[in-house]
N, CA, C and O atoms as CSV, one atom per row, in Angstrom:
chain,resi,resn,atom,element,x,y,z
A,1,MET,N,N,0.793,-1.192,0.013
A,1,MET,CA,C,0.000,-0.023,0.022
A,1,MET,C,C,0.894,1.237,-0.020
A,1,MET,O,O,0.596,2.201,-0.726
A,2,ARG,N,N,1.960,1.203,0.728
A,2,ARG,CA,C,2.846,2.411,0.846
A,2,ARG,C,C,3.364,2.742,-0.626
A,2,ARG,O,O,3.289,3.905,-1.022
A,3,LYS,N,N,3.855,1.808,-1.389
A,3,LYS,CA,C,4.377,2.070,-2.689
A,3,LYS,C,C,3.206,2.606,-3.585
A,3,LYS,O,O,3.325,3.593,-4.311
A,4,TYR,N,N,2.117,1.894,-3.468
A,4,TYR,CA,C,0.952,2.276,-4.371
A,4,TYR,C,C,0.545,3.768,-4.127
A,4,TYR,O,O,0.316,4.546,-5.053
A,5,LEU,N,N,0.479,4.083,-2.876
A,5,LEU,CA,C,0.090,5.447,-2.595
A,5,LEU,C,C,1.109,6.509,-2.901
A,5,LEU,O,O,0.752,7.612,-3.314
A,6,THR,N,N,2.389,6.195,-2.705
A,6,THR,CA,C,3.478,7.007,-2.990
A,6,THR,C,C,3.517,7.212,-4.536
A,6,THR,O,O,3.666,8.333,-5.022
A,7,ASP,N,N,3.380,6.109,-5.273
A,7,ASP,CA,C,3.422,6.292,-6.694
A,7,ASP,C,C,2.215,7.121,-7.268
A,7,ASP,O,O,2.339,7.887,-8.223
A,8,PHE,N,N,1.103,6.911,-6.634
A,8,PHE,CA,C,-0.122,7.735,-6.947
A,8,PHE,C,C,0.143,9.183,-6.764
A,8,PHE,O,O,-0.105,9.996,-7.654
A,9,ILE,N,N,0.664,9.520,-5.570
A,9,ILE,CA,C,1.005,10.977,-5.257
A,9,ILE,C,C,1.918,11.502,-6.194
A,9,ILE,O,O,1.689,12.588,-6.725
A,10,ASN,N,N,3.078,10.750,-6.490
A,10,ASN,CA,C,4.079,11.177,-7.471
A,10,ASN,C,C,3.575,11.490,-8.815
A,10,ASN,O,O,3.987,12.454,-9.460
A,11,ASP,N,N,2.637,10.630,-9.253
A,11,ASP,CA,C,2.015,10.808,-10.610
A,11,ASP,C,C,1.154,11.985,-10.599
A,11,ASP,O,O,1.221,12.719,-11.585
A,12,ILE,N,N,0.385,12.280,-9.683
A,12,ILE,CA,C,-0.442,13.438,-9.648
A,12,ILE,C,C,0.408,14.764,-9.544
A,12,ILE,O,O,0.106,15.775,-10.178
A,13,GLU,N,N,1.465,14.687,-8.721
A,13,GLU,CA,C,2.330,15.804,-8.600
A,13,GLU,C,C,3.038,16.165,-9.804
A,13,GLU,O,O,3.258,17.344,-10.084
A,14,THR,N,N,3.459,15.054,-10.637
A,14,THR,CA,C,4.092,15.294,-11.910
A,14,THR,C,C,3.067,15.967,-12.937
A,14,THR,O,O,3.419,16.904,-13.654
A,15,LYS,N,N,1.857,15.464,-12.960
A,15,LYS,CA,C,0.853,16.006,-13.866
A,15,LYS,C,C,0.553,17.470,-13.470
A,15,LYS,O,O,0.343,18.293,-14.361
A,16,ILE,N,N,0.526,17.812,-12.211
A,16,ILE,CA,C,0.237,19.196,-11.849
A,16,ILE,C,C,1.439,20.124,-12.244
A,16,ILE,O,O,1.260,21.255,-12.695
A,17,ALA,N,N,2.638,19.586,-12.049
A,17,ALA,CA,C,3.810,20.405,-12.413
A,17,ALA,C,C,3.889,20.663,-13.909
A,17,ALA,O,O,4.408,21.694,-14.338
A,18,LYS,N,N,3.366,19.712,-14.721
A,18,LYS,CA,C,3.289,19.859,-16.228
A,18,LYS,C,C,2.113,20.612,-16.687
A,18,LYS,O,O,1.899,20.767,-17.889
A,19,LYS,N,N,1.283,21.121,-15.701
A,19,LYS,CA,C,0.047,21.919,-16.057
A,19,LYS,C,C,-0.929,21.099,-16.787
A,19,LYS,O,O,-1.627,21.622,-17.654
A,20,HIS,N,N,-1.031,19.824,-16.493
A,20,HIS,CA,C,-2.016,18.896,-17.267
A,20,HIS,C,C,-3.380,19.308,-16.862
A,20,HIS,O,O,-3.687,19.576,-15.701
A,21,LYS,N,N,-4.199,19.348,-17.899
A,21,LYS,CA,C,-5.705,19.658,-17.817
A,21,LYS,C,C,-6.344,18.323,-17.543
A,21,LYS,O,O,-6.332,17.428,-18.388
A,22,PHE,N,N,-6.914,18.188,-16.335
A,22,PHE,CA,C,-7.568,16.953,-15.978
A,22,PHE,C,C,-9.036,17.023,-16.499
A,22,PHE,O,O,-9.767,17.996,-16.312
A,23,THR,N,N,-9.393,15.893,-17.171
A,23,THR,CA,C,-10.795,15.726,-17.723
A,23,THR,C,C,-11.654,15.296,-16.615
A,23,THR,O,O,-11.155,14.882,-15.568
A,24,SER,N,N,-12.917,15.374,-16.794
A,24,SER,CA,C,-13.969,14.989,-15.830
A,24,SER,C,C,-13.838,13.495,-15.425
A,24,SER,O,O,-14.083,13.116,-14.280
A,25,ASN,N,N,-13.452,12.696,-16.389
A,25,ASN,CA,C,-13.202,11.321,-16.186
A,25,ASN,C,C,-12.116,11.094,-15.231
A,25,ASN,O,O,-12.268,10.250,-14.347
A,26,GLU,N,N,-10.955,11.817,-15.335
A,26,GLU,CA,C,-9.860,11.658,-14.560
A,26,GLU,C,C,-10.189,12.177,-13.145
A,26,GLU,O,O,-9.740,11.600,-12.155
A,27,LEU,N,N,-10.972,13.268,-13.053
A,27,LEU,CA,C,-11.426,13.774,-11.794
A,27,LEU,C,C,-12.294,12.640,-10.993
A,27,LEU,O,O,-12.167,12.430,-9.786
A,28,LEU,N,N,-13.130,11.995,-11.793
A,28,LEU,CA,C,-13.962,10.920,-11.146
A,28,LEU,C,C,-13.058,9.773,-10.684
A,28,LEU,O,O,-13.269,9.241,-9.594
A,29,ILE,N,N,-12.073,9.383,-11.468
A,29,ILE,CA,C,-11.128,8.325,-10.973
A,29,ILE,C,C,-10.313,8.761,-9.775
A,29,ILE,O,O,-10.024,7.960,-8.887
A,30,PHE,N,N,-9.948,10.011,-9.749
A,30,PHE,CA,C,-9.326,10.625,-8.632
A,30,PHE,C,C,-10.158,10.541,-7.414
A,30,PHE,O,O,-9.629,10.151,-6.373
A,31,LYS,N,N,-11.368,10.857,-7.439
A,31,LYS,CA,C,-12.303,10.810,-6.319
A,31,LYS,C,C,-12.520,9.394,-5.905
A,31,LYS,O,O,-12.616,9.127,-4.707
A,32,ASP,N,N,-12.608,8.428,-6.861
A,32,ASP,CA,C,-12.747,7.019,-6.505
A,32,ASP,C,C,-11.463,6.564,-5.654
A,32,ASP,O,O,-11.551,5.905,-4.618
A,33,LYS,N,N,-10.338,6.972,-6.190
A,33,LYS,CA,C,-9.085,6.522,-5.402
A,33,LYS,C,C,-9.106,7.194,-3.908
A,33,LYS,O,O,-8.720,6.565,-2.923
A,34,ILE,N,N,-9.537,8.371,-3.850
A,34,ILE,CA,C,-9.521,9.067,-2.557
A,34,ILE,C,C,-10.502,8.172,-1.598
A,34,ILE,O,O,-10.178,7.898,-0.443
A,35,THR,N,N,-11.639,7.776,-2.143
A,35,THR,CA,C,-12.527,6.938,-1.428
A,35,THR,C,C,-11.881,5.571,-1.040
A,35,THR,O,O,-12.076,5.029,0.048
A,36,TYR,N,N,-11.146,5.098,-1.967
A,36,TYR,CA,C,-10.363,3.744,-1.646
A,36,TYR,C,C,-9.418,3.963,-0.534
A,36,TYR,O,O,-9.348,3.167,0.402
A,37,PHE,N,N,-8.677,5.043,-0.617
A,37,PHE,CA,C,-7.625,5.409,0.355
A,37,PHE,C,C,-8.211,5.675,1.796
A,37,PHE,O,O,-7.647,5.300,2.824
A,38,GLN,N,N,-9.390,6.354,1.758
A,38,GLN,CA,C,-10.122,6.589,2.976
A,38,GLN,C,C,-10.602,5.280,3.639
A,38,GLN,O,O,-10.557,5.143,4.861
A,39,HIS,N,N,-11.052,4.345,2.831
A,39,HIS,CA,C,-11.406,3.141,3.350
A,39,HIS,C,C,-10.281,2.313,3.900
A,39,HIS,O,O,-10.453,1.618,4.901
A,40,GLU,N,N,-9.207,2.369,3.306
A,40,GLU,CA,C,-7.952,1.662,3.732
A,40,GLU,C,C,-7.576,2.367,5.099
A,40,GLU,O,O,-7.246,1.689,6.071
A,41,ARG,N,N,-7.634,3.678,5.141
A,41,ARG,CA,C,-7.233,4.355,6.398
A,41,ARG,C,C,-8.148,3.959,7.509
A,41,ARG,O,O,-7.669,3.757,8.625
A,42,LEU,N,N,-9.451,3.831,7.284
A,42,LEU,CA,C,-10.391,3.456,8.451
A,42,LEU,C,C,-10.104,2.061,8.812
A,42,LEU,O,O,-10.068,1.763,10.006
A,43,ILE,N,N,-9.883,1.121,7.851
A,43,ILE,CA,C,-9.462,-0.278,8.286
A,43,ILE,C,C,-8.320,-0.303,9.166
A,43,ILE,O,O,-8.312,-0.974,10.198
A,44,HIS,N,N,-7.309,0.446,8.766
A,44,HIS,CA,C,-6.043,0.474,9.521
A,44,HIS,C,C,-6.189,1.067,10.824
A,44,HIS,O,O,-5.492,0.693,11.767
A,45,LEU,N,N,-7.120,2.038,10.937
A,45,LEU,CA,C,-7.395,2.664,12.327
A,45,LEU,C,C,-8.030,1.695,13.154
A,45,LEU,O,O,-7.658,1.606,14.324
A,46,LEU,N,N,-9.015,0.888,12.684
A,46,LEU,CA,C,-9.664,-0.075,13.498
A,46,LEU,C,C,-8.710,-1.186,13.912
A,46,LEU,O,O,-8.722,-1.624,15.063
A,47,VAL,N,N,-7.911,-1.627,13.008
A,47,VAL,CA,C,-6.899,-2.770,13.429
A,47,VAL,C,C,-5.881,-2.125,14.414
A,47,VAL,O,O,-5.456,-2.807,15.346
A,48,THR,N,N,-5.509,-0.952,14.261
A,48,THR,CA,C,-4.542,-0.361,15.305
A,48,THR,C,C,-5.284,-0.201,16.643
A,48,THR,O,O,-4.688,-0.414,17.698
A,49,LEU,N,N,-6.532,0.160,16.616
A,49,LEU,CA,C,-7.213,0.244,17.957
A,49,LEU,C,C,-7.324,-1.101,18.599
A,49,LEU,O,O,-7.147,-1.248,19.808
A,50,PHE,N,N,-7.628,-2.118,17.760
A,50,PHE,CA,C,-7.798,-3.424,18.337
A,50,PHE,C,C,-6.512,-4.003,18.877
A,50,PHE,O,O,-6.490,-4.658,19.919
A,51,TYR,N,N,-5.383,-3.736,18.106
A,51,TYR,CA,C,-4.001,-4.124,18.536
A,51,TYR,C,C,-3.774,-3.460,19.965
A,51,TYR,O,O,-3.343,-4.106,20.920
A,52,ALA,N,N,-4.077,-2.226,20.016
A,52,ALA,CA,C,-3.789,-1.433,21.275
A,52,ALA,C,C,-4.670,-1.989,22.428
A,52,ALA,O,O,-4.190,-2.092,23.557
A,53,ILE,N,N,-5.913,-2.339,22.169
A,53,ILE,CA,C,-6.755,-2.831,23.300
A,53,ILE,C,C,-6.164,-4.233,23.701
A,53,ILE,O,O,-6.009,-4.490,24.895
A,54,PHE,N,N,-5.840,-5.120,22.751
A,54,PHE,CA,C,-5.315,-6.431,23.166
A,54,PHE,C,C,-4.040,-6.334,23.807
A,54,PHE,O,O,-3.719,-7.145,24.676
A,55,THR,N,N,-3.203,-5.294,23.400
A,55,THR,CA,C,-1.846,-5.129,24.036
A,55,THR,C,C,-2.122,-4.724,25.452
A,55,THR,O,O,-1.495,-5.307,26.336
A,56,PHE,N,N,-2.987,-3.791,25.770
A,56,PHE,CA,C,-3.186,-3.362,27.079
A,56,PHE,C,C,-3.911,-4.408,27.963
A,56,PHE,O,O,-3.754,-4.457,29.183
A,57,ILE,N,N,-4.673,-5.197,27.298
A,57,ILE,CA,C,-5.270,-6.324,28.014
A,57,ILE,C,C,-4.137,-7.342,28.407
A,57,ILE,O,O,-4.177,-7.869,29.519
A,58,PHE,N,N,-3.207,-7.606,27.591
A,58,PHE,CA,C,-2.054,-8.453,27.974
A,58,PHE,C,C,-1.186,-7.768,29.022
A,58,PHE,O,O,-0.605,-8.459,29.859
A,59,MET,N,N,-1.072,-6.458,29.012
A,59,MET,CA,C,-0.392,-5.763,30.079
A,59,MET,C,C,-1.041,-5.963,31.460
A,59,MET,O,O,-0.395,-6.271,32.462
A,60,ALA,N,N,-2.366,-5.765,31.432
A,60,ALA,CA,C,-3.126,-6.018,32.699
A,60,ALA,C,C,-2.962,-7.399,33.218
A,60,ALA,O,O,-2.724,-7.609,34.408
A,61,LEU,N,N,-3.095,-8.410,32.271
A,61,LEU,CA,C,-2.912,-9.834,32.639
A,61,LEU,C,C,-1.546,-10.077,33.097
A,61,LEU,O,O,-1.295,-10.985,33.890
A,62,GLY,N,N,-0.604,-9.248,32.595
A,62,GLY,CA,C,0.867,-9.497,33.071
A,62,GLY,C,C,1.046,-9.162,34.470
A,62,GLY,O,O,2.042,-9.576,35.064
A,63,LEU,N,N,0.152,-8.432,35.065
A,63,LEU,CA,C,0.188,-8.073,36.493
A,63,LEU,C,C,-0.227,-9.351,37.302
A,63,LEU,O,O,0.176,-9.583,38.441
A,64,VAL,N,N,-1.006,-10.087,36.646
A,64,VAL,CA,C,-1.474,-11.303,37.358
A,64,VAL,C,C,-0.421,-12.402,37.210
A,64,VAL,O,O,0.019,-12.994,38.195
A,65,SER,N,N,-0.001,-12.677,35.890
A,65,SER,CA,C,0.916,-13.805,35.588
A,65,SER,C,C,1.989,-13.234,34.669
A,65,SER,O,O,1.674,-12.571,33.681
A,66,LYS,N,N,3.211,-13.481,34.981
A,66,LYS,CA,C,4.223,-12.950,34.085
A,66,LYS,C,C,4.324,-13.544,32.700
A,66,LYS,O,O,5.030,-13.010,31.844
A,67,ILE,N,N,3.626,-14.647,32.468
A,67,ILE,CA,C,3.617,-15.318,31.140
A,67,ILE,C,C,2.894,-14.444,30.131
A,67,ILE,O,O,3.161,-14.553,28.935
A,68,PHE,N,N,2.004,-13.597,30.564
A,68,PHE,CA,C,1.284,-12.685,29.732
A,68,PHE,C,C,2.085,-11.449,29.223
A,68,PHE,O,O,1.645,-10.714,28.339
A,69,LEU,N,N,3.305,-11.261,29.842
A,69,LEU,CA,C,4.169,-10.177,29.449
A,69,LEU,C,C,4.725,-10.544,28.048
A,69,LEU,O,O,5.010,-9.625,27.280
A,70,ILE,N,N,4.882,-11.733,27.700
A,70,ILE,CA,C,5.494,-12.129,26.359
A,70,ILE,C,C,4.534,-11.551,25.168
A,70,ILE,O,O,5.005,-10.913,24.227
A,71,PRO,N,N,3.287,-11.807,25.291
A,71,PRO,CA,C,2.465,-11.350,24.109
A,71,PRO,C,C,2.252,-9.789,24.248
A,71,PRO,O,O,1.979,-9.104,23.263
A,72,PHE,N,N,2.389,-9.266,25.500
A,72,PHE,CA,C,2.361,-7.775,25.674
A,72,PHE,C,C,3.569,-7.111,24.951
A,72,PHE,O,O,3.436,-6.051,24.339
A,73,PHE,N,N,4.706,-7.748,25.040
A,73,PHE,CA,C,5.899,-7.112,24.365
A,73,PHE,C,C,5.786,-7.283,22.910
A,73,PHE,O,O,6.146,-6.396,22.136
A,74,ILE,N,N,5.288,-8.420,22.513
A,74,ILE,CA,C,5.114,-8.691,20.959
A,74,ILE,C,C,4.067,-7.660,20.404
A,74,ILE,O,O,4.244,-7.082,19.331
A,75,GLY,N,N,2.965,-7.464,21.199
A,75,GLY,CA,C,1.953,-6.540,20.845
A,75,GLY,C,C,2.467,-5.052,20.754
A,75,GLY,O,O,2.030,-4.272,19.907
A,76,ILE,N,N,3.397,-4.723,21.658
A,76,ILE,CA,C,3.987,-3.304,21.682
A,76,ILE,C,C,4.748,-3.143,20.406
A,76,ILE,O,O,4.653,-2.106,19.749
A,77,ILE,N,N,5.508,-4.159,20.038
A,77,ILE,CA,C,6.315,-4.056,18.773
A,77,ILE,C,C,5.438,-3.893,17.537
A,77,ILE,O,O,5.639,-3.026,16.687
A,78,PHE,N,N,4.414,-4.821,17.493
A,78,PHE,CA,C,3.411,-4.670,16.309
A,78,PHE,C,C,2.736,-3.356,16.349
A,78,PHE,O,O,2.515,-2.773,15.288
A,79,LEU,N,N,2.390,-2.841,17.477
A,79,LEU,CA,C,1.591,-1.646,17.753
A,79,LEU,C,C,2.524,-0.445,17.172
A,79,LEU,O,O,2.031,0.389,16.413
A,80,ILE,N,N,3.746,-0.397,17.517
A,80,ILE,CA,C,4.604,0.713,17.105
A,80,ILE,C,C,4.691,0.792,15.539
A,80,ILE,O,O,4.679,1.864,14.934
A,81,PHE,N,N,4.780,-0.425,14.942
A,81,PHE,CA,C,4.865,-0.405,13.422
A,81,PHE,C,C,3.520,-0.135,12.791
A,81,PHE,O,O,3.467,0.453,11.711
A,82,TYR,N,N,2.406,-0.549,13.432
A,82,TYR,CA,C,1.029,-0.182,12.903
A,82,TYR,C,C,0.719,1.230,13.051
A,82,TYR,O,O,0.083,1.819,12.177
A,83,ILE,N,N,1.153,1.842,14.164
A,83,ILE,CA,C,0.906,3.319,14.347
A,83,ILE,C,C,1.691,4.124,13.278
A,83,ILE,O,O,1.199,5.098,12.709
A,84,ARG,N,N,2.861,3.691,13.056
A,84,ARG,CA,C,3.783,4.273,12.108
A,84,ARG,C,C,3.118,4.237,10.659
A,84,ARG,O,O,3.036,5.227,9.934
A,85,HIS,N,N,2.666,2.996,10.343
A,85,HIS,CA,C,1.915,2.827,9.012
A,85,HIS,C,C,0.622,3.693,8.915
A,85,HIS,O,O,0.287,4.315,7.906
A,86,TYR,N,N,-0.035,3.654,10.046
A,86,TYR,CA,C,-1.391,4.406,10.043
A,86,TYR,C,C,-1.120,5.919,9.870
A,86,TYR,O,O,-1.856,6.586,9.142
A,87,PHE,N,N,-0.117,6.449,10.500
A,87,PHE,CA,C,0.195,7.826,10.385
A,87,PHE,C,C,0.629,8.159,8.909
A,87,PHE,O,O,0.272,9.214,8.384
A,88,PHE,N,N,1.335,7.319,8.313
A,88,PHE,CA,C,1.703,7.456,6.851
A,88,PHE,C,C,0.407,7.541,6.029
A,88,PHE,O,O,0.273,8.424,5.182
A,89,LEU,N,N,-0.528,6.646,6.270
A,89,LEU,CA,C,-1.875,6.624,5.489
A,89,LEU,C,C,-2.479,7.925,5.730
A,89,LEU,O,O,-2.886,8.614,4.794
A,90,GLU,N,N,-2.561,8.320,7.042
A,90,GLU,CA,C,-3.431,9.531,7.352
A,90,GLU,C,C,-2.775,10.733,6.700
A,90,GLU,O,O,-3.469,11.502,6.034
A,91,LEU,N,N,-1.486,10.932,6.854
A,91,LEU,CA,C,-0.887,12.154,6.311
A,91,LEU,C,C,-0.933,12.189,4.888
A,91,LEU,O,O,-1.090,13.276,4.333
A,92,SER,N,N,-0.800,10.987,4.128
A,92,SER,CA,C,-0.783,10.921,2.713
A,92,SER,C,C,-2.244,11.270,2.206
A,92,SER,O,O,-2.400,12.041,1.260
A,93,VAL,N,N,-3.326,10.668,2.877
A,93,VAL,CA,C,-4.625,11.021,2.464
A,93,VAL,C,C,-4.968,12.474,2.642
A,93,VAL,O,O,-5.658,13.071,1.817
A,94,GLN,N,N,-4.483,13.038,3.725
A,94,GLN,CA,C,-4.724,14.554,3.889
A,94,GLN,C,C,-3.992,15.373,2.759
A,94,GLN,O,O,-4.475,16.391,2.263
A,95,TYR,N,N,-2.817,14.844,2.413
A,95,TYR,CA,C,-2.082,15.506,1.273
A,95,TYR,C,C,-2.771,15.355,-0.018
A,95,TYR,O,O,-2.720,16.266,-0.844
A,96,ILE,N,N,-3.438,14.216,-0.257
A,96,ILE,CA,C,-4.194,13.957,-1.486
A,96,ILE,C,C,-5.317,14.927,-1.573
A,96,ILE,O,O,-5.653,15.360,-2.676
A,97,TYR,N,N,-5.943,15.311,-0.436
A,97,TYR,CA,C,-6.976,16.293,-0.388
A,97,TYR,C,C,-6.496,17.640,-0.984
A,97,TYR,O,O,-7.219,18.281,-1.747
A,98,THR,N,N,-5.286,18.045,-0.627
A,98,THR,CA,C,-4.737,19.340,-1.054
A,98,THR,C,C,-4.429,19.241,-2.567
A,98,THR,O,O,-4.576,20.222,-3.296
A,99,LEU,N,N,-3.991,18.017,-3.040
A,99,LEU,CA,C,-3.783,17.859,-4.408
A,99,LEU,C,C,-5.056,17.966,-5.230
A,99,LEU,O,O,-5.088,18.584,-6.295
A,100,TYR,N,N,-6.199,17.289,-4.654
A,100,TYR,CA,C,-7.403,17.455,-5.301
A,100,TYR,C,C,-7.915,18.892,-5.444
A,100,TYR,O,O,-8.447,19.305,-6.475
A,101,ASP,N,N,-7.728,19.598,-4.384
A,101,ASP,CA,C,-8.067,20.957,-4.445
A,101,ASP,C,C,-7.279,21.761,-5.506
A,101,ASP,O,O,-7.786,22.718,-6.090
A,102,GLN,N,N,-6.114,21.362,-5.713
A,102,GLN,CA,C,-5.201,21.979,-6.751
A,102,GLN,C,C,-5.696,21.697,-8.125
A,102,GLN,O,O,-5.643,22.557,-9.005
A,103,ILE,N,N,-6.166,20.533,-8.318
A,103,ILE,CA,C,-6.515,20.164,-9.757
A,103,ILE,C,C,-8.105,20.447,-10.051
A,103,ILE,O,O,-8.564,20.392,-11.192
A,104,MET,N,N,-8.793,20.716,-9.041
A,104,MET,CA,C,-10.256,21.056,-9.370
A,104,MET,C,C,-10.309,22.338,-10.241
A,104,MET,O,O,-9.522,23.257,-10.011
A,105,PRO,N,N,-11.183,22.411,-11.190
A,105,PRO,CA,C,-11.204,23.563,-11.982
A,105,PRO,C,C,-11.782,24.733,-11.207
A,105,PRO,O,O,-12.700,24.583,-10.400
A,106,LYS,N,N,-11.244,25.845,-11.464
A,106,LYS,CA,C,-11.649,27.028,-10.721
A,106,LYS,C,C,-12.903,27.565,-11.355
A,106,LYS,O,O,-13.017,27.650,-12.578
A,107,LYS,N,N,-13.930,27.960,-10.430
A,107,LYS,CA,C,-15.182,28.380,-10.946
A,107,LYS,C,C,-15.206,29.925,-11.024
A,107,LYS,O,O,-16.205,30.506,-11.447
């Protein structure tokens, strides 16, 4: 997803730099991709929240039995990488909004 999103942003930035005139069909495709990226962002947010909840559950269980600290530390590692990926998605989608504003025809 990271490469796909980065390639998409680079393609749009290149077209904007070359003063490309976007057709109505291209604008519709752009809007569809924004919807797709928003959906991806929502799914990753939900997965990140569930990882966080289960990680903290294992932390609480670790107070009862030390064996639960192993999945807690594994969960922390996964959670760090998932948060990093989620923020990449979040910031990229917000940047795509600004690109969309740039390519929209002025009224």
